[in-house]
LOMILUM-66811 format. One line per field, with one value per atom (N, C-alpha, C): residue number from 1; atom name; x, z, y. Coordinates in steps of 0.1 Angstrom, whole numbers, always signed. Example, Ala and Ser with C-alpha at 12.3 -4.5 7.8 and 13.67 -1.06 7.14 Angstrom:
// residues 2
k = [1	1	1	2	2	2]
a = [N	CA	C	N	CA	C]
px = [+132	+123	+132	+128	+137	+129]
pz = [+78	+78	+78	+71	+71	+79]
py = [-57	-45	-33	-22	-11	+0]
//
This chain:
// residues 295
k = [1	1	1	2	2	2	3	3	3	4	4	4	5	5	5	6	6	6	7	7	7	8	8	8	9	9	9	10	10	10	11	11	11	12	12	12	13	13	13	14	14	14	15	15	15	16	16	16	17	17	17	18	18	18	19	19	19	20	20	20	21	21	21	22	22	22	23	23	23	24	24	24	25	25	25	26	26	26	27	27	27	28	28	28	29	29	29	30	30	30	31	31	31	32	32	32	33	33	33	34	34	34	35	35	35	36	36	36	37	37	37	38	38	38	39	39	39	40	40	40	41	41	41	42	42	42	43	43	43	44	44	44	45	45	45	46	46	46	47	47	47	48	48	48	49	49	49	50	50	50	51	51	51	52	52	52	53	53	53	54	54	54	55	55	55	56	56	56	57	57	57	58	58	58	59	59	59	60	60	60	61	61	61	62	62	62	63	63	63	64	64	64	65	65	65	66	66	66	67	67	67	68	68	68	69	69	69	70	70	70	71	71	71	72	72	72	73	73	73	74	74	74	75	75	75	76	76	76	77	77	77	78	78	78	79	79	79	80	80	80	81	81	81	82	82	82	83	83	83	84	84	84	85	85	85	86	86	86	87	87	87	88	88	88	89	89	89	90	90	90	91	91	91	92	92	92	93	93	93	94	94	94	95	95	95	96	96	96	97	97	97	98	98	98	99	99	99	100	100	100	101	101	101	102	102	102	103	103	103	104	104	104	105	105	105	106	106	106	107	107	107	108	108	108	109	109	109	110	110	110	111	111	111	112	112	112	113	113	113	114	114	114	115	115	115	116	116	116	117	117	117	118	118	118	119	119	119	120	120	120	121	121	121	122	122	122	123	123	123	124	124	124	125	125	125	126	126	126	127	127	127	128	128	128	129	129	129	130	130	130	131	131	131	132	132	132	133	133	133	134	134	134	135	135	135	136	136	136	137	137	137	138	138	138	139	139	139	140	140	140	141	141	141	142	142	142	143	143	143	144	144	144	145	145	145	146	146	146	147	147	147	148	148	148	149	149	149	150	150	150	151	151	151	152	152	152	153	153	153	154	154	154	155	155	155	156	156	156	157	157	157	158	158	158	159	159	159	160	160	160	161	161	161	162	162	162	163	163	163	164	164	164	165	165	165	166	166	166	167	167	167	168	168	168	169	169	169	170	170	170	171	171	171	172	172	172	173	173	173	174	174	174	175	175	175	176	176	176	177	177	177	178	178	178	179	179	179	180	180	180	181	181	181	182	182	182	183	183	183	184	184	184	185	185	185	186	186	186	187	187	187	188	188	188	189	189	189	190	190	190	191	191	191	192	192	192	193	193	193	194	194	194	195	195	195	196	196	196	197	197	197	198	198	198	199	199	199	200	200	200	201	201	201	202	202	202	203	203	203	204	204	204	205	205	205	206	206	206	207	207	207	208	208	208	209	209	209	210	210	210	211	211	211	212	212	212	213	213	213	214	214	214	215	215	215	216	216	216	217	217	217	218	218	218	219	219	219	220	220	220	221	221	221	222	222	222	223	223	223	224	224	224	225	225	225	226	226	226	227	227	227	228	228	228	229	229	229	230	230	230	231	231	231	232	232	232	233	233	233	234	234	234	235	235	235	236	236	236	237	237	237	238	238	238	239	239	239	240	240	240	241	241	241	242	242	242	243	243	243	244	244	244	245	245	245	246	246	246	247	247	247	248	248	248	249	249	249	250	250	250	251	251	251	252	252	252	253	253	253	254	254	254	255	255	255	256	256	256	257	257	257	258	258	258	259	259	259	260	260	260	261	261	261	262	262	262	263	263	263	264	264	264	265	265	265	266	266	266	267	267	267	268	268	268	269	269	269	270	270	270	271	271	271	272	272	272	273	273	273	274	274	274	275	275	275	276	276	276	277	277	277	278	278	278	279	279	279	280	280	280	281	281	281	282	282	282	283	283	283	284	284	284	285	285	285	286	286	286	287	287	287	288	288	288	289	289	289	290	290	290	291	291	291	292	292	292	293	293	293	294	294	294	295	295	295]
a = [N	CA	C	N	CA	C	N	CA	C	N	CA	C	N	CA	C	N	CA	C	N	CA	C	N	CA	C	N	CA	C	N	CA	C	N	CA	C	N	CA	C	N	CA	C	N	CA	C	N	CA	C	N	CA	C	N	CA	C	N	CA	C	N	CA	C	N	CA	C	N	CA	C	N	CA	C	N	CA	C	N	CA	C	N	CA	C	N	CA	C	N	CA	C	N	CA	C	N	CA	C	N	CA	C	N	CA	C	N	CA	C	N	CA	C	N	CA	C	N	CA	C	N	CA	C	N	CA	C	N	CA	C	N	CA	C	N	CA	C	N	CA	C	N	CA	C	N	CA	C	N	CA	C	N	CA	C	N	CA	C	N	CA	C	N	CA	C	N	CA	C	N	CA	C	N	CA	C	N	CA	C	N	CA	C	N	CA	C	N	CA	C	N	CA	C	N	CA	C	N	CA	C	N	CA	C	N	CA	C	N	CA	C	N	CA	C	N	CA	C	N	CA	C	N	CA	C	N	CA	C	N	CA	C	N	CA	C	N	CA	C	N	CA	C	N	CA	C	N	CA	C	N	CA	C	N	CA	C	N	CA	C	N	CA	C	N	CA	C	N	CA	C	N	CA	C	N	CA	C	N	CA	C	N	CA	C	N	CA	C	N	CA	C	N	CA	C	N	CA	C	N	CA	C	N	CA	C	N	CA	C	N	CA	C	N	CA	C	N	CA	C	N	CA	C	N	CA	C	N	CA	C	N	CA	C	N	CA	C	N	CA	C	N	CA	C	N	CA	C	N	CA	C	N	CA	C	N	CA	C	N	CA	C	N	CA	C	N	CA	C	N	CA	C	N	CA	C	N	CA	C	N	CA	C	N	CA	C	N	CA	C	N	CA	C	N	CA	C	N	CA	C	N	CA	C	N	CA	C	N	CA	C	N	CA	C	N	CA	C	N	CA	C	N	CA	C	N	CA	C	N	CA	C	N	CA	C	N	CA	C	N	CA	C	N	CA	C	N	CA	C	N	CA	C	N	CA	C	N	CA	C	N	CA	C	N	CA	C	N	CA	C	N	CA	C	N	CA	C	N	CA	C	N	CA	C	N	CA	C	N	CA	C	N	CA	C	N	CA	C	N	CA	C	N	CA	C	N	CA	C	N	CA	C	N	CA	C	N	CA	C	N	CA	C	N	CA	C	N	CA	C	N	CA	C	N	CA	C	N	CA	C	N	CA	C	N	CA	C	N	CA	C	N	CA	C	N	CA	C	N	CA	C	N	CA	C	N	CA	C	N	CA	C	N	CA	C	N	CA	C	N	CA	C	N	CA	C	N	CA	C	N	CA	C	N	CA	C	N	CA	C	N	CA	C	N	CA	C	N	CA	C	N	CA	C	N	CA	C	N	CA	C	N	CA	C	N	CA	C	N	CA	C	N	CA	C	N	CA	C	N	CA	C	N	CA	C	N	CA	C	N	CA	C	N	CA	C	N	CA	C	N	CA	C	N	CA	C	N	CA	C	N	CA	C	N	CA	C	N	CA	C	N	CA	C	N	CA	C	N	CA	C	N	CA	C	N	CA	C	N	CA	C	N	CA	C	N	CA	C	N	CA	C	N	CA	C	N	CA	C	N	CA	C	N	CA	C	N	CA	C	N	CA	C	N	CA	C	N	CA	C	N	CA	C	N	CA	C	N	CA	C	N	CA	C	N	CA	C	N	CA	C	N	CA	C	N	CA	C	N	CA	C	N	CA	C	N	CA	C	N	CA	C	N	CA	C	N	CA	C	N	CA	C	N	CA	C	N	CA	C	N	CA	C	N	CA	C	N	CA	C	N	CA	C	N	CA	C	N	CA	C	N	CA	C	N	CA	C	N	CA	C	N	CA	C	N	CA	C	N	CA	C	N	CA	C	N	CA	C	N	CA	C	N	CA	C	N	CA	C	N	CA	C	N	CA	C	N	CA	C	N	CA	C	N	CA	C	N	CA	C	N	CA	C	N	CA	C	N	CA	C	N	CA	C	N	CA	C	N	CA	C	N	CA	C	N	CA	C	N	CA	C	N	CA	C	N	CA	C	N	CA	C	N	CA	C	N	CA	C	N	CA	C	N	CA	C	N	CA	C	N	CA	C	N	CA	C	N	CA	C	N	CA	C	N	CA	C	N	CA	C	N	CA	C	N	CA	C	N	CA	C	N	CA	C	N	CA	C	N	CA	C	N	CA	C	N	CA	C	N	CA	C	N	CA	C	N	CA	C	N	CA	C	N	CA	C	N	CA	C	N	CA	C	N	CA	C	N	CA	C	N	CA	C	N	CA	C	N	CA	C]
px = [-62	-54	-41	-30	-17	-14	-11	-6	+8	+17	+31	+36	+33	+36	+49	+59	+71	+72	+61	+61	+73	+76	+88	+83	+88	+85	+96	+92	+102	+99	+109	+109	+96	+91	+80	+67	+66	+54	+54	+65	+66	+56	+55	+47	+32	+27	+13	+11	+21	+19	+19	+29	+30	+17	+11	+0	-13	-12	-24	-34	-28	-36	-45	-58	-67	-69	-62	-60	-74	-83	-96	-104	-100	-107	-100	-88	-81	-88	-88	-94	-109	-116	-130	-134	-125	-128	-124	-115	-111	-106	-99	-93	-102	-114	-124	-136	-135	-146	-148	-159	-162	-161	-166	-166	-152	-143	-129	-122	-125	-119	-124	-137	-142	-136	-134	-127	-113	-106	-93	-93	-103	-105	-109	-118	-122	-111	-103	-92	-80	-77	-65	-67	-79	-81	-92	-102	-115	-112	-103	-101	-91	-85	-76	-80	-93	-98	-97	-102	-102	-88	-78	-64	-58	-64	-59	-62	-54	-57	-70	-75	-87	-83	-71	-67	-57	-61	-53	-46	-34	-26	-21	-25	-20	-16	-8	-4	-7	-10	-12	+0	+9	+21	+18	+20	+16	+1	-5	-20	-28	-20	-27	-37	-49	-60	-67	-63	-67	-80	-85	-98	-97	-87	-86	-84	-75	-73	-86	-93	-106	-116	-116	-126	-121	-108	-103	-106	-103	-106	-121	-129	-144	-148	-143	-147	-142	-130	-125	-134	-137	-145	-159	-164	-177	-176	-164	-162	-157	-158	-155	-141	-133	-119	-118	-109	-105	-93	-93	-83	-76	-63	-55	-49	-53	-48	-40	-28	-19	-17	-19	-16	-2	+7	+20	+22	+25	+26	+35	+41	+50	+43	+30	+22	+13	+17	+10	-4	-7	-21	-30	-24	-32	-35	-25	-27	-37	-38	-49	-63	-64	-77	-78	-67	-67	-72	-68	-71	-86	-93	-108	-115	-108	-113	-110	-104	-100	-90	-80	-69	-56	-48	-34	-27	-19	-11	+4	+12	+26	+32	+37	+43	+57	+60	+74	+75	+88	+91	+89	+81	+77	+89	+100	+112	+120	+117	+125	+118	+104	+97	+98	+97	+99	+86	+81	+69	+73	+67	+70	+57	+58	+48	+35	+35	+22	+17	+4	-2	-2	-4	-2	+0	+5	+7	-1	-8	-14	-7	-7	-3	-12	-15	-23	-18	-13	-8	+3	+12	+23	+36	+39	+52	+57	+49	+54	+58	+54	+59	+74	+80	+94	+103	+115	+125	+126	+132	+134	+142	+152	+160	+151	+143	+135	+124	+119	+109	+115	+128	+134	+135	+138	+139	+126	+115	+102	+98	+101	+97	+105	+118	+126	+121	+116	+110	+97	+89	+77	+81	+91	+95	+99	+107	+111	+100	+89	+78	+68	+68	+58	+62	+52	+54	+59	+64	+67	+54	+54	+42	+31	+34	+25	+26	+19	+18	+16	+19	+15	+6	-3	-12	-9	-4	+0	-7	-15	-21	-12	-5	+4	-1	+3	+0	+10	+5	+14	+9	+15	+12	+22	+22	+33	+46	+57	+70	+73	+69	+72	+63	+50	+41	+46	+52	+57	+69	+77	+88	+83	+73	+68	+61	+53	+46	+57	+67	+78	+84	+86	+92	+82	+69	+60	+59	+60	+60	+72	+83	+96	+99	+90	+92	+95	+106	+110	+100	+92	+82	+70	+68	+57	+61	+74	+79	+75	+73	+69	+81	+90	+102	+113	+119	+130	+143	+143	+155	+151	+160	+156	+147	+150	+143	+136	+130	+123	+111	+104	+92	+95	+90	+92	+80	+74	+63	+68	+64	+70	+61	+66	+58	+55	+46	+42	+54	+61	+73	+84	+86	+97	+93	+80	+76	+77	+73	+74	+89	+98	+112	+117	+112	+115	+111	+99	+93	+102	+106	+114	+128	+133	+147	+147	+135	+134	+129	+128	+125	+110	+102	+88	+86	+76	+72	+57	+53	+38	+33	+40	+37	+26	+15	+5	-2	-8	-17	-31	-36	-49	-61	-59	-69	-65	-74	-72	-82	-78	-87	-92	-103	-109	-98	-98	-89	-94	-86	-89	-81	-86	-78	-68	-57	-46	-38	-34	-27	-21	-14	-6	-15	-27	-35	-40	-43	-47	-36	-24	-13	-11	-12	-10	-20	-32	-43	-40	-36	-34	-23	-13	-1	-1	-10	-9	-22	-33	-46	-46	-41	-41	-33	-22	-13	-20	-27	-34	-46	-53	-65	-60	-48	-43	-40	-33	-30	-42	-52	-65	-71	-72	-79	-71	-58	-50	-49	-56	-56	-42	-34	-20	-19	-22	-23	-9	+2	+15	+18	+15	+17	+9	-4	-13	-8	-3	+2	+15	+23	+35	+32	+22	+17	+12	+3	-3	+7	+17	+28	+36	+39	+46	+37	+24	+15	+15	+14	+14	+27	+38	+51	+51	+46	+46	+37	+25	+16	+21	+27	+32	+43	+52	+63	+57	+47	+41	+34	+27	+20	+31	+42	+53	+58	+60	+65	+55	+42	+32	+29	+29	+27	+37	+50	+61	+59	+55	+53	+42	+31	+20	+23	+31	+35	+44	+53	+63	+57	+47	+42	+27	+22	+8	+0	+6	-1	+0	+9	+12	+6	+7	+4	-11	-13	-27	-29	-20	-22	-32	-40	-49	-53	-59	-64	-79	-85	-99	-106	-119	-126	-123	-117	-113	-98	-92	-78	-68	-73	-64	-58	-45	-39	-41	-45	-48	-42	-42	-39	-48	-53	-61	-51	-51	-41	-44	-34	-35	-32	-41	-39	-39	-28	-28	-27	-33	-33	-24	-12	-3	-5	-3	-3	+9	+16	+27	+30	+38	+40	+55	+56	+70	+74	+86	+91	+91]
pz = [+242	+233	+229	+230	+227	+213	+206	+192	+191	+191	+191	+177	+171	+157	+157	+149	+147	+134	+126	+114	+105	+105	+97	+83	+73	+59	+53	+48	+41	+26	+19	+4	-2	+4	-2	-1	+7	+9	+1	-5	-11	-23	-31	-43	-40	-30	-26	-20	-12	-7	-18	-27	-38	-46	-49	-57	-50	-36	-28	-30	-30	-32	-20	-22	-12	-12	-3	-5	-4	+4	+5	-8	-18	-30	-41	-39	-49	-52	-64	-68	-66	-68	-66	-51	-42	-28	-22	-29	-24	-10	-6	+8	+18	+14	+24	+23	+18	+17	+29	+36	+47	+43	+31	+26	+25	+19	+17	+30	+40	+53	+60	+59	+65	+59	+46	+40	+46	+47	+53	+68	+75	+89	+88	+80	+79	+76	+66	+62	+72	+77	+85	+100	+106	+120	+126	+118	+124	+132	+127	+134	+145	+148	+158	+170	+168	+178	+192	+194	+207	+213	+205	+210	+214	+211	+214	+229	+236	+249	+250	+262	+263	+260	+263	+259	+248	+236	+224	+220	+216	+211	+197	+187	+174	+166	+156	+148	+133	+126	+112	+106	+100	+94	+80	+78	+65	+64	+75	+76	+70	+65	+58	+66	+61	+67	+78	+81	+93	+91	+79	+78	+82	+77	+80	+95	+101	+116	+123	+119	+125	+124	+113	+111	+119	+119	+127	+141	+146	+160	+163	+155	+157	+157	+148	+147	+159	+164	+176	+188	+189	+201	+201	+189	+188	+193	+194	+199	+213	+220	+234	+238	+228	+231	+234	+243	+245	+236	+228	+217	+218	+217	+214	+200	+191	+177	+173	+167	+163	+148	+142	+127	+126	+119	+117	+102	+99	+86	+86	+74	+73	+66	+62	+55	+65	+69	+80	+76	+63	+59	+61	+58	+61	+76	+84	+99	+105	+99	+103	+101	+91	+88	+98	+101	+110	+124	+128	+142	+143	+132	+133	+137	+135	+139	+154	+161	+175	+176	+167	+167	+172	+178	+181	+168	+166	+154	+157	+148	+149	+136	+135	+122	+122	+114	+114	+102	+100	+90	+95	+88	+93	+93	+86	+86	+99	+107	+119	+131	+130	+141	+154	+165	+178	+185	+182	+189	+195	+206	+212	+216	+218	+224	+217	+204	+197	+196	+197	+195	+181	+172	+158	+150	+138	+129	+116	+111	+98	+88	+75	+64	+52	+45	+33	+21	+11	-1	+2	+10	+15	+9	+7	+2	-10	-20	-33	-33	-22	-21	-18	-15	-10	-19	-19	-26	-19	-26	-20	-7	-6	+6	+17	+14	+24	+29	+20	+24	+35	+33	+43	+57	+56	+68	+75	+67	+73	+80	+74	+80	+92	+92	+104	+115	+112	+122	+128	+119	+123	+133	+130	+139	+153	+153	+165	+173	+166	+173	+179	+176	+180	+193	+201	+212	+206	+214	+210	+207	+196	+191	+186	+184	+178	+162	+155	+140	+132	+119	+110	+100	+95	+84	+73	+62	+51	+38	+33	+20	+10	+1	-8	-22	-29	-43	-50	-58	-64	-78	-83	-96	-99	-112	-116	-115	-115	-113	-124	-137	-148	-147	-143	-142	-131	-120	-109	-114	-123	-128	-137	-145	-153	-145	-135	-127	-120	-115	-109	-119	-131	-141	-144	-144	-147	-135	-123	-111	-110	-115	-114	-127	-136	-149	-147	-153	-150	-155	-166	-171	-162	-154	-144	-133	-130	-120	-106	-103	-89	-81	-87	-80	-78	-66	-64	-67	-68	-72	-81	-89	-100	-96	-84	-80	-67	-66	-53	-50	-61	-59	-64	-57	-60	-57	-68	-66	-64	-54	-49	-53	-59	-62	-49	-49	-37	-33	-42	-38	-32	-37	-32	-18	-16	-3	+7	+4	+13	+17	+8	+11	+20	+18	+26	+41	+42	+55	+63	+56	+62	+66	+57	+60	+71	+74	+85	+98	+98	+111	+113	+103	+105	+102	+108	+106	+104	+102	+99	+89	+78	+67	+58	+56	+48	+41	+29	+23	+28	+36	+43	+33	+22	+12	+3	-6	-15	-14	-13	-13	-27	-28	-41	-50	-63	-72	-77	-83	-89	-101	-111	-123	-121	-127	-125	-139	-142	-155	-156	-167	-168	-168	-174	-174	-160	-152	-139	-130	-132	-125	-128	-140	-144	-137	-137	-131	-116	-110	-95	-92	-100	-96	-103	-113	-120	-121	-117	-118	-111	-98	-91	-97	-103	-110	-122	-130	-142	-138	-127	-123	-119	-112	-108	-120	-130	-142	-149	-150	-156	-148	-135	-127	-127	-129	-131	-145	-154	-168	-174	-169	-173	-184	-196	-208	-211	-209	-212	-203	-190	-181	-184	-187	-191	-203	-213	-225	-222	-213	-209	-202	-193	-185	-195	-204	-213	-223	-227	-236	-229	-216	-208	-206	-204	-203	-215	-227	-240	-242	-238	-239	-230	-217	-207	-212	-217	-221	-233	-243	-255	-251	-242	-238	-230	-222	-214	-224	-234	-244	-251	-254	-261	-251	-239	-229	-226	-225	-222	-234	-246	-258	-259	-257	-258	-247	-235	-224	-227	-232	-235	-245	-256	-266	-261	-252	-247	-236	-228	-217	-218	-230	-233	-223	-220	-212	-197	-193	-179	-174	-183	-178	-175	-166	-163	-169	-177	-184	-196	-199	-210	-215	-227	-232	-232	-226	-225	-238	-237	-249	-254	-244	-248	-252	-254	-258	-247	-235	-223	-219	-216	-210	-195	-190	-176	-171	-158	-152	-140	-139	-127	-116	-106	-95	-87	-82	-73	-59	-49	-36	-26	-25	-15	-1	+9	+23	+30	+34	+41	+56	+63	+77	+82	+91	+96	+111	+118	+132	+135	+146	+151	+161	+159	+169	+183]
py = [+107	+100	+107	+100	+106	+104	+115	+114	+118	+108	+111	+113	+125	+128	+136	+131	+138	+145	+145	+152	+148	+135	+130	+126	+131	+128	+119	+108	+99	+98	+93	+94	+88	+77	+69	+77	+87	+95	+108	+112	+125	+126	+116	+117	+119	+111	+113	+127	+132	+145	+156	+155	+165	+165	+153	+152	+154	+156	+157	+145	+133	+121	+119	+116	+112	+97	+90	+76	+69	+75	+69	+69	+77	+78	+70	+65	+57	+44	+40	+27	+27	+39	+40	+37	+42	+40	+27	+20	+6	+7	+17	+17	+24	+27	+32	+24	+12	+3	-6	-5	-14	-29	-32	-46	-51	-43	-47	-48	-39	-40	-53	-56	-68	-81	-81	-92	-94	-83	-83	-90	-85	-90	-105	-109	-123	-132	-129	-137	-137	-125	-123	-126	-123	-122	-130	-133	-139	-152	-160	-173	-172	-160	-159	-150	-144	-135	-141	-153	-160	-162	-162	-163	-150	-139	-126	-123	-115	-111	-102	-100	-92	-77	-73	-60	-61	-57	-58	-45	-47	-36	-39	-31	-34	-21	-23	-11	-14	-3	-3	+4	-3	+3	+8	+20	+26	+27	+30	+29	+41	+51	+62	+69	+70	+78	+71	+58	+51	+43	+42	+35	+20	+14	-1	-3	+5	+3	+6	+16	+19	+7	+1	-10	-23	-25	-37	-35	-23	-19	-21	-16	-17	-32	-40	-54	-62	-59	-65	-61	-48	-44	-50	-52	-59	-73	-79	-92	-92	-81	-80	-76	-72	-68	-53	-50	-36	-33	-23	-22	-8	-8	+4	+2	+10	+9	+22	+19	+30	+30	+41	+42	+49	+42	+47	+51	+63	+68	+80	+83	+95	+106	+103	+114	+121	+133	+140	+143	+145	+148	+136	+124	+112	+110	+113	+111	+121	+133	+142	+135	+128	+121	+109	+102	+91	+95	+107	+112	+113	+116	+117	+104	+93	+80	+77	+86	+84	+73	+73	+64	+70	+63	+68	+69	+80	+81	+84	+79	+81	+85	+97	+102	+98	+87	+82	+72	+68	+59	+44	+37	+23	+14	+18	+9	+11	+21	+24	+29	+30	+36	+27	+33	+26	+22	+11	+5	-8	-12	-25	-32	-45	-54	-53	-52	-52	-66	-68	-82	-86	-76	-79	-66	-67	-55	-58	-48	-50	-40	-44	-36	-39	-29	-31	-23	-29	-23	-12	-17	-8	-11	-24	-29	-22	-20	-16	-1	+6	+20	+21	+9	+9	+0	+3	-5	-18	-28	-41	-40	-32	-31	-25	-15	-9	-19	-28	-38	-47	-51	-59	-52	-39	-32	-31	-29	-28	-41	-52	-65	-68	-64	-65	-57	-45	-36	-42	-48	-54	-65	-73	-84	-79	-68	-62	-56	-51	-44	-53	-66	-76	-83	-87	-96	-110	-118	-132	-139	-147	-154	-145	-132	-123	-125	-117	-120	-107	-108	-97	-102	-93	-96	-85	-89	-80	-83	-74	-75	-68	-75	-69	-68	-58	-57	-66	-75	-85	-89	-100	-106	-116	-120	-130	-123	-131	-125	-115	-118	-109	-96	-98	-87	-77	-83	-75	-66	-72	-64	-53	-55	-45	-34	-38	-28	-19	-25	-18	-7	-12	-3	+9	+6	+17	+27	+22	+31	+39	+34	+41	+49	+49	+56	+70	+75	+89	+99	+96	+106	+107	+96	+97	+107	+107	+117	+113	+101	+97	+93	+86	+80	+91	+91	+100	+93	+80	+72	+61	+56	+47	+35	+29	+17	+19	+30	+34	+25	+22	+13	-1	-10	-24	-33	-38	-47	-61	-68	-81	-92	-103	-115	-123	-132	-139	-148	-154	-163	-154	-142	-134	-129	-125	-120	-131	-143	-155	-157	-156	-157	-145	-133	-122	-124	-129	-132	-142	-153	-163	-157	-149	-144	-133	-128	-118	-124	-137	-144	-148	-147	-151	-166	-172	-186	-187	-199	-202	-193	-191	-182	-188	-181	-186	-175	-178	-168	-172	-163	-166	-164	-157	-155	-144	-140	-129	-119	-106	-95	-92	-85	-82	-75	-78	-72	-58	-51	-38	-36	-28	-26	-14	-15	-6	-5	+7	+9	+23	+25	+38	+50	+50	+62	+65	+54	+56	+62	+57	+62	+77	+80	+94	+104	+99	+108	+109	+98	+99	+109	+110	+118	+132	+134	+147	+154	+148	+155	+168	+168	+181	+191	+187	+197	+203	+194	+199	+207	+203	+211	+225	+226	+239	+248	+242	+249	+255	+247	+251	+262	+260	+270	+284	+283	+295	+301	+293	+297	+297	+288	+287	+277	+282	+273	+267	+274	+269	+257	+258	+247	+235	+238	+227	+219	+226	+220	+212	+217	+209	+196	+197	+185	+175	+180	+170	+164	+172	+167	+156	+158	+148	+135	+137	+126	+118	+124	+116	+108	+114	+107	+95	+97	+86	+75	+78	+68	+60	+68	+61	+51	+55	+46	+34	+36	+25	+15	+21	+12	+3	+8	+0	-10	-7	-16	-28	-24	-34	-43	-37	-45	-56	-52	-62	-73	-68	-77	-87	-83	-92	-102	-97	-106	-117	-113	-123	-132	-127	-135	-137	-140	-141	-150	-161	-171	-168	-159	-157	-144	-134	-120	-117	-108	-104	-90	-85	-73	-75	-65	-67	-53	-52	-40	-39	-29	-28	-22	-20	-16	-2	+6	+20	+20	+9	+8	+11	+12	+14	+1	+1	-11	-11	-23	-24	-38	-39	-52	-54	-67	-71	-74	-65	-66	-78	-84	-96	-91	-94	-89	-100	-108	-119	-113	-119	-115	-125	-121	-130	-129	-140	-140	-149	-144	-151	-147	-156	-154	-150	-143	-140	-151	-156	-166	-160]
//
């Protein structure tokens, strides 16, 4: 197996690398769940397997630790296909895990990587890591990387138009410290993503189904990106550092509560944000699975 890794790190991966995020453990194991991967396959691929060639070549853009690509490869092989699967990601730590699944890996930017003649491309919860401009570049590169009449399957993190704007604001919040630039992260609505697909040359655009939802909120975001930092401070008995981290956390959560409270008041009938029994603000994420074809 050839692993064409260029050890290229791009802006969207820096926060996960810095925080030592284990993507397979995020959302209580959402991205390492066989059930969730099978649902992705059932909605996105099950009715097209017979139309695929005997020798299938596909890529997982932003595929992280490779679990979804591994499951898709396995399910296709169970249906008699020979499969070459490539995980493309700029997080070298994730790709080390992907290699354990005997997958091809490519360490590169999914907006500019050089792949050709793919039968299909999959993406799952990738778009919001990127600015709107970068999302267009990614879709254009998907289009370039596919065979004629091939297709992409993309499960995006989404919501109502207004919820998407607020989620983007929370992801880019300066006190969270995740974004390197003000609008680095962009959560895209279903209508906006449909328009993006049309503008980048895709046709036969459909929402094949919806993946299971998961709760998401400011306190979850903070733990994802600062738990390792706090654990290190505690293990080093660095009380000053621990206090600074906690002080920033409280400021971040206070600001988020104000933003979400105003949002819920304004968009009561539309928003999926809510407050749980522990007074934490959360949102039930929407995960539409898009499928569309390259001309």
